[in-house]
N, CA and C of each residue as an Amber inpcrd file, in Angstrom:
protein
   363
  59.0140000 105.5520000  76.1940000  58.3340000 106.8340000  76.2110000
  57.3700000 106.7840000  77.2830000  57.4000000 107.8700000  78.2060000
  56.3730000 107.7560000  79.3260000  55.6540000 109.0500000  79.2220000
  54.8710000 109.2290000  80.2530000  53.8660000 110.2760000  80.3040000
  54.5650000 111.6740000  80.6130000  55.4920000 111.5340000  81.4050000
  56.4080000 112.5310000  81.6450000  57.1010000 113.2920000  80.4490000
  57.6900000 112.3050000  79.7890000  58.0820000 112.8560000  78.2100000
  57.1050000 113.5430000  77.6180000  56.0650000 113.0110000  77.3620000
  54.7210000 113.4950000  76.5600000  54.4970000 114.9450000  77.1700000
  54.4820000 114.9840000  78.3500000  54.2010000 116.4220000  79.1250000
  55.1570000 117.3890000  78.6940000  56.3450000 117.3100000  78.3740000
  57.4250000 117.8170000  77.9450000  57.3540000 118.4900000  76.6290000
  56.5520000 117.8600000  75.7080000  56.5000000 118.2640000  74.3880000
  55.6830000 119.7680000  74.2710000  56.4030000 120.6450000  73.7670000
  55.9270000 122.0520000  73.6430000  55.1210000 122.3960000  72.6680000
  54.0790000 123.5410000  72.7060000  53.5090000 123.8610000  71.4830000
  54.3100000 124.4420000  70.5300000  54.0680000 124.1570000  69.4030000
  54.7760000 124.6110000  68.1870000  54.4700000 126.1760000  67.9430000
  55.8080000 126.9090000  67.8560000  55.7570000 128.0970000  67.4560000
  56.5870000 128.2030000  66.1520000  55.7310000 128.0980000  65.0400000
  56.1910000 127.9960000  63.6130000  57.0110000 129.0820000  63.1320000
  56.3770000 130.3040000  63.5890000  57.0340000 131.5110000  63.0950000
  58.5130000 131.7410000  63.7800000  58.6610000 131.1480000  65.0200000
  59.9260000 131.3610000  65.9520000  60.7250000 130.0830000  65.4780000
  60.1540000 128.8700000  65.2980000  61.1710000 127.8090000  65.2040000
  61.5110000 127.6760000  63.7160000  60.6480000 127.8330000  62.5740000
  60.9980000 127.6430000  61.1340000  60.8280000 128.8380000  60.3950000
  61.4110000 129.8960000  60.6880000  61.0300000 131.1000000  59.8280000
  61.4060000 130.8420000  58.4490000  62.5870000 130.1120000  58.2070000
  63.0270000 130.0080000  57.0550000  61.9110000 129.3140000  55.9080000
  61.0640000 128.5730000  56.5350000  59.9730000 127.9660000  55.6090000
  59.0060000 128.7960000  55.2580000  58.6320000 129.8660000  56.1890000
  57.7970000 131.0750000  55.6130000  58.6850000 131.7250000  54.5780000
  59.9960000 131.9110000  54.5190000  60.6720000 132.8230000  53.5680000
  60.8750000 131.8910000  52.3700000  61.0420000 130.6550000  52.4390000
  61.2750000 129.8560000  51.2090000  59.7600000 129.7260000  50.3550000
  58.6920000 129.3450000  51.2980000  57.3710000 129.3240000  50.6900000
  56.8750000 130.6490000  49.9900000  57.1960000 131.7440000  50.7070000
  56.8730000 132.9950000  50.2110000  57.4750000 133.2390000  48.9210000
  58.8400000 133.0300000  48.7450000  59.5950000 133.2120000  47.5530000
  59.0190000 132.2460000  46.5380000  58.5190000 131.1510000  46.7730000
  57.9530000 130.2610000  45.9000000  56.6810000 130.5860000  45.4630000
  55.8160000 131.0340000  46.2610000  54.5430000 131.6190000  45.9040000
  54.5040000 132.7250000  45.0570000  55.6420000 133.5520000  45.3210000
  55.6600000 134.7480000  44.2310000  56.2180000 134.5300000  42.9670000
  57.0730000 133.3640000  42.8800000  57.6030000 133.0000000  41.6870000
  56.6890000 132.4680000  40.8580000  55.9540000 131.4180000  41.4710000
  54.8320000 130.6910000  40.7690000  53.4330000 131.4480000  40.3490000
  53.4210000 132.4400000  41.3060000  52.0420000 133.0950000  41.0470000
  50.7890000 132.2470000  41.0590000  49.9050000 132.5360000  39.9160000
  48.7370000 131.7680000  39.7240000  49.0680000 130.8570000  38.4240000
  50.1660000 130.6950000  38.2500000  50.3350000 129.6980000  37.1250000
  50.2340000 128.2500000  37.4560000  50.4120000 127.8450000  38.7550000
  50.4520000 126.5080000  39.0430000  50.1680000 126.5580000  40.6360000
  49.5260000 125.4590000  40.9270000  49.0170000 125.3500000  42.3400000
  50.4010000 124.8710000  43.4730000  50.5520000 125.4160000  44.3150000
  51.6560000 125.0500000  45.2240000  51.0150000 124.2780000  46.4600000
  51.3480000 123.0740000  46.7390000  50.8300000 122.2650000  47.7900000
  51.5820000 122.5270000  49.1140000  51.0050000 122.8280000  50.1680000
  51.4450000 122.6020000  51.6930000  51.8510000 121.1610000  51.9370000
  52.5430000 120.9750000  52.9720000  52.7510000 119.5270000  53.2240000
  52.7770000 119.3840000  54.8480000  52.3080000 118.5700000  55.3200000
  52.3060000 118.1520000  56.8340000  52.4720000 116.7180000  56.9830000
  53.0560000 116.1370000  58.0550000  52.9650000 114.8050000  58.3940000
  51.8590000 114.4370000  59.2160000  51.3270000 113.4250000  59.1530000
  50.0940000 112.9420000  59.9600000  50.6910000 112.7770000  61.3530000
  49.8920000 112.8620000  62.4280000  50.2590000 112.6450000  63.6800000
  50.7260000 111.2030000  64.0360000  50.2680000 110.2270000  63.6260000
  50.8600000 108.9170000  63.9740000  52.0860000 108.6130000  63.0250000
  52.0890000 109.3530000  61.9610000  53.2800000 109.1510000  61.0500000
  54.4920000 109.6630000  61.8800000  54.5200000 110.9440000  62.2190000
  55.6120000 111.6450000  62.9840000  55.7670000 110.9500000  64.4200000
  54.7430000 110.5300000  64.9630000  55.0150000 109.9530000  66.3090000
  55.8390000 108.6160000  66.1070000  55.2740000 108.0760000  65.1250000
  56.2400000 106.5840000  64.9760000  57.6850000 106.7660000  64.4530000
  58.0040000 108.0040000  63.9280000  59.2390000 108.2980000  63.7550000
  59.9060000 108.6910000  64.8630000  59.4290000 109.2320000  65.5380000
  59.8390000 109.9290000  67.0360000  60.1740000 108.6990000  67.9100000
  59.0720000 107.9640000  68.0850000  59.0410000 106.6970000  68.9050000
  60.2860000 105.7680000  68.6910000  60.2160000 105.5210000  67.3960000
  61.2530000 104.5550000  66.5160000  62.7330000 105.1260000  66.5780000
  62.9850000 106.3210000  66.6880000  64.1440000 107.0710000  66.4420000
  64.5420000 107.1000000  64.9800000  63.4180000 107.0510000  64.0110000
  63.8190000 106.7960000  62.6370000  62.9770000 105.9430000  61.9870000
  63.0660000 105.6040000  60.9320000  62.4430000 104.5600000  59.7490000
  62.7010000 103.2930000  60.6800000  61.6520000 102.3640000  60.4400000
  61.6980000 101.0440000  61.1450000  60.9820000  99.9290000  60.0080000
  61.5170000  98.7400000  60.2210000  60.7750000  97.5490000  59.5500000
  59.9420000  96.7490000  60.5800000  60.0440000  96.7110000  61.6190000
  59.1790000  96.1150000  62.7160000  58.5480000  96.9050000  63.6830000
  59.0040000  98.3870000  63.7870000  57.9470000  99.2080000  64.6990000
  57.8750000  98.6220000  66.1340000  59.2370000  98.0380000  66.6440000
  58.9560000  97.2640000  67.8520000  58.6370000  98.3790000  69.0170000
  59.2480000  99.5630000  69.0380000  58.9440000 100.3450000  70.0820000
  57.5090000 100.8160000  70.0570000  57.1150000 101.2550000  68.7560000
  55.6480000 101.6650000  68.5810000  54.6340000 100.5920000  69.0810000
  54.9450000  99.4890000  68.5840000  53.9550000  98.2950000  69.1580000
  54.0120000  98.2070000  70.6370000  55.2270000  98.3150000  71.2490000
  55.1390000  98.2100000  72.7960000  54.3200000  99.3450000  73.4280000
  54.6960000 100.6430000  72.8500000  53.6780000 101.6370000  73.4400000
  52.2960000 101.3820000  73.1820000  51.8320000 100.9230000  72.1800000
  50.4900000 100.7010000  71.6950000  49.8880000  99.7580000  72.7260000
  50.6300000  98.8430000  73.0020000  49.8210000  97.5300000  73.6820000
  50.1710000  97.6990000  75.1040000  51.1390000  98.2840000  75.7000000
  51.3730000  98.3530000  77.1870000  51.0890000  99.7240000  77.7070000
  51.0710000 100.9140000  76.7320000  50.9490000 102.2790000  77.2510000
  49.9670000 103.1020000  76.4940000  48.8680000 102.5770000  76.0380000
  47.9280000 103.3520000  75.1500000  47.6420000 104.6480000  75.5420000
  47.4160000 104.9070000  76.7380000  47.0600000 106.3030000  77.3480000
  48.2830000 107.3970000  77.0260000  49.4610000 106.5300000  77.1850000
  50.5240000 107.6500000  76.7620000  50.4400000 107.9900000  75.3050000
  50.4340000 106.8720000  74.3890000  50.3080000 107.0610000  73.0650000
  49.2970000 107.9870000  72.7640000  48.0380000 107.9950000  73.2230000
  46.8840000 108.7190000  72.8910000  47.2460000 110.3250000  73.3090000
  47.9860000 110.2890000  74.3920000  48.3330000 111.7490000  74.9740000
  49.2900000 112.3790000  73.7890000  50.5110000 111.5820000  73.5750000
  51.3550000 111.9680000  72.7050000  50.6850000 112.3160000  71.1290000
  49.7340000 111.5950000  70.7030000  49.1700000 111.9120000  69.5050000
  48.3190000 112.9480000  69.6410000  47.7310000 113.2790000  70.5100000
  46.8030000 114.4050000  70.6890000  47.6870000 115.6890000  70.7690000
  48.9240000 115.5710000  71.2440000  49.7500000 116.8710000  70.9710000
  50.4210000 116.9980000  69.8520000  50.7040000 115.7140000  69.1860000
  51.2230000 115.9250000  67.7470000  50.1560000 116.5830000  66.8610000
  48.8910000 116.1490000  67.1100000  47.8450000 116.5990000  66.2590000
  47.4650000 118.1860000  66.2500000  47.7560000 118.5190000  67.7140000
  47.5240000 120.0050000  67.8290000  48.7010000 120.6910000  67.0760000
  49.8000000 120.2680000  67.1660000  51.0030000 120.9120000  66.7630000
  50.8610000 120.8760000  65.0400000  50.3030000 119.8210000  64.5930000
  50.3050000 119.8260000  63.2170000  49.3970000 120.8270000  62.6570000
  48.1910000 120.8120000  63.5540000  47.0220000 121.8100000  63.1080000
  47.6070000 123.2810000  62.9840000  48.4300000 123.6160000  64.0780000
  49.0040000 124.7410000  64.0400000  50.1070000 125.1170000  62.9120000
  50.6680000 124.2070000  62.6240000  51.5440000 124.2230000  61.2300000
  50.7470000 124.2710000  60.0420000  49.5020000 123.7040000  59.8120000
  48.7340000 123.7410000  58.8210000  48.2350000 125.2270000  58.6760000
  47.8370000 125.7230000  59.7910000  47.4540000 127.1830000  59.9880000
  48.5020000 128.0900000  59.5160000  49.8030000 127.8720000  59.8630000
  50.8470000 128.7140000  59.4540000  51.0910000 128.6880000  58.1010000
  50.9630000 127.5210000  57.5770000  50.9680000 127.5780000  55.8700000
  49.7570000 128.2650000  55.2320000  48.6550000 127.9500000  55.9080000
  47.4600000 128.7690000  55.1790000  47.6490000 130.2440000  55.3390000
  48.2710000 130.8220000  56.4960000  48.7010000 132.2830000  56.4400000
  49.5900000 132.6170000  55.3090000  50.2370000 131.6730000  54.7360000
  51.2560000 131.7210000  53.6500000  50.6190000 131.6460000  52.3070000
  49.1910000 131.5850000  52.3350000  48.3290000 131.2950000  51.1740000
  48.6110000 130.0570000  50.2840000  48.6080000 128.9450000  51.4850000
  48.5100000 127.5690000  50.6410000  47.1710000 127.1150000  51.1500000
  46.5350000 126.6880000  50.1230000  45.0780000 126.0570000  50.4400000
  44.9620000 124.7330000  50.0770000  46.0020000 124.3200000  49.4600000
  45.9590000 122.5890000  49.3280000  47.0900000 121.8460000  49.9900000
  46.8700000 120.7890000  50.6440000  47.8070000 120.1110000  51.4150000
  47.9110000 118.7280000  51.1580000  49.1090000 118.0510000  51.2010000
  49.3040000 116.7590000  51.3350000  49.6330000 116.2600000  52.6550000
  48.7540000 115.4980000  53.0220000  48.7840000 114.9670000  54.4530000
  49.7740000 113.5640000  54.4890000  50.9230000 113.4120000  54.8520000
  51.4520000 112.4640000  54.6680000  51.0010000 111.1400000  55.6070000
  50.5600000 110.1270000  55.2890000  49.9060000 109.1680000  56.0680000
  50.7320000 107.7580000  56.1930000  50.9530000 107.2940000  57.1350000
  51.7360000 106.1990000  57.3600000  50.9170000 104.9960000  57.8540000
  50.9480000 103.9150000  57.0840000  49.9030000 102.8230000  57.2260000
  50.6540000 101.5510000  57.7180000  50.3570000 101.1430000  58.8690000
  50.7530000  99.9410000  59.5160000  50.1220000  98.9010000  59.3410000
  50.7570000  97.5900000  59.5110000  50.1690000  96.4480000  59.1050000
  48.7840000  96.0300000  60.0400000  48.0170000  95.4050000  59.7290000
  46.7620000  95.1020000  60.3370000  46.7370000  94.8740000  61.7820000
  47.6490000  93.8700000  62.3320000  47.6500000  93.7240000  63.6000000
  47.8310000  94.9650000  64.6390000  48.4570000  96.1470000  64.1500000
  48.7680000  97.0780000  64.9820000  47.6020000  98.0320000  64.9510000
  46.7290000  97.8930000  63.9960000  45.3320000  98.6840000  63.9600000
  44.6400000  98.4050000  64.9880000  44.7410000  97.2030000  65.7280000
  43.8340000  96.6030000  66.7790000  44.3480000  96.8610000  68.2030000
  45.0710000  98.0740000  68.3690000  45.4370000  98.3160000  69.8130000
  44.3110000  98.7580000  70.6870000  44.4720000  98.4080000  72.0260000
  43.2700000  98.8200000  72.8460000  42.7510000  99.9880000  72.6910000
  41.4760000 100.1710000  72.7210000  40.8560000 101.5150000  72.8170000
  39.9850000 101.6200000  73.8430000  39.4690000 102.7350000  74.3590000
  38.6830000 103.0260000  75.2720000  37.1910000 102.7470000  74.8490000
  36.3010000 102.1010000  75.0870000  34.8000000 101.7890000  74.9110000
  33.9850000 103.1460000  75.4770000  32.9660000 103.6390000  74.6730000
  32.2310000 104.5140000  75.3480000  31.2890000 103.9530000  76.4680000
  30.9540000 104.4620000  77.6060000  30.1780000 103.8120000  78.4890000
  28.6240000 104.3270000  78.3910000
């Protein structure tokens, strides 16, 4: 992955891209009513980014590790775009009356959590 590819990531238009989600969730909300809580669902930015960078699930996270250690600025830019789109998707679900969410979190092994970070000056 390179910065040029990250720049091509577009802003999510949930209404236009996944209208069937609104339809399904609205029907579900109508059927359940106030009898039960219905959870919204979103993936965490790092989780979704890992699936995209790896091209699916992975046991070793080779591509993600390479990106973290060799191009942290690209990873940060990608995660920022992912976070913005995920926030938009949460807002989309809130408009459908979902007030509780499950955030899918992906935990990596300890060595990966030590990738280079910018230090405040």
